[in-house]
N, C-alpha and C positions, 0 to 999 in steps of 0.2 A: 791543259791536257787533259782531256777525258775519261771517263770509265764510260763503255757500251753494255749496256743490258738489254741486248736482244736487238731490234731495229730501233731504239730510242737513243740518243747519244745525251749524254749529260755533263754538260759543260759548267763546273758554279762562276758565277761571275756576278760583279757589283751591280746591283740592278738600281737605277735611280728612277723610281715613281715619280719624279718632280715633277716640274712643272715643264711641259715637252714648249719650245716656241719655234713658231711658224719657220725656224731656219733649223730646229732638231726635230723632227715632228715624230710620234710612234701613232701605231694602230693596232687595232686587235681585228680578229679575223677570228669566225668562229660559227657555230649555229646557232640559229633562233635569237635575231637583234633584239627583240626586245626585254627575253627575260634573261640574257645570255649576256649576249657579244656588249648593249649600252652600257649596261651597269659595270661592267667589267671595265670596260675603257672609262668608263666615269672613275672607277675607282683608281687610277692611273695616269688620270688626267691624258689619259690618248683619245687620239678620233677614230672613228668606223666613218663606212659606207653610207650617207647621212642620204636617201632618196627613198622618198612616197613609196610603198610596194606596186601602187598601178601604175609609177616611172620609173619603175628598175628595169633594167636590160641588162645580158650580159656583156655589153659593150660598153657600157656605163662601168660594171665588176672591173672590166678589163684597163679603162684606162686610170680607175683608182690603184689596181695595183700596182700598172706600169710605173705610175709616180710615183709611188713609194717603194717599189724596187732602186729605182732610178737614187732616190734617196741615202737607202741602205748601201746602194756602192758609192755613192760619193762620201759617202762614213757621215750622212746629216738626217739618218732614221733609223728607225727600228721597225718591225713587224712583229708585232708578239700575235699568238692564236689560243685562245681556250679548248678549243674540238669540238668535236661532234658532240649535239646532245642523245645520250642514252635514248632508247628508245623511238628515235626520229631514224625514219628514212636515211640512209649511205650511199644508194647506190650509185651508180655512173652521171646517175642526171643532178644529182642534188646540185645546191649552189657551193656549197662547201667542200665536197667532194670534189667541183671541178676549180674550185680555189687553188687546192692543196695538189691537182695535179698538174696546175697552171705555174705553181712556185718552184714545182720541184721542175718541170719543165725548163724554168729560168735558173735554174741551179742552183738554188734552195735547198736546206734542208731543215726539217722542223726537230728543233732540239729542246730535250726538257730544260728549266729553267733551274729547277731544285726548287723553284716558288709556287705558293699558293697562293691565292688572292679571294679575300669571301667581301662579294660586294654589297652593297647598299643595301639591298633585298633578302640579304641573306645566305645566299646560294654561294657557294666553296667551287672555284676551280682551279686546277693545275695550269700551270703557265708556261707557256712554248715560247721558241723566237723563234722563225725562220732566218739561218743563218746560211749566206753566199758559200757554197763549196769552194775550196779553194785550187 
């Protein structure tokens, strides 16, 4: 049972950032892969969409999301989120905006975990998790 703070639900959780095996994977979503997503994912031993920018397309992004949504639904994965980057484009065509919309359209809600993480590059991130709506 969590508290509701505006449109952010807070559900305290015990978060184990240990080694995520291939049987129980975690991924991180967010904006700015090089400076934010990758360092945050490394900090919690999670994966990210690892596609060179010139090879990226929305179909690859959707396949990555679908695979991880299936893992979550089967109890074998988690999808974390560090949010958008301040000062960066957040409009409807931003990749991160599209990812959030995709997750919501698939019955997920972004929930604050109550945790902050500090990556090796010194950046601090508020950590959210995408939780399947009941």
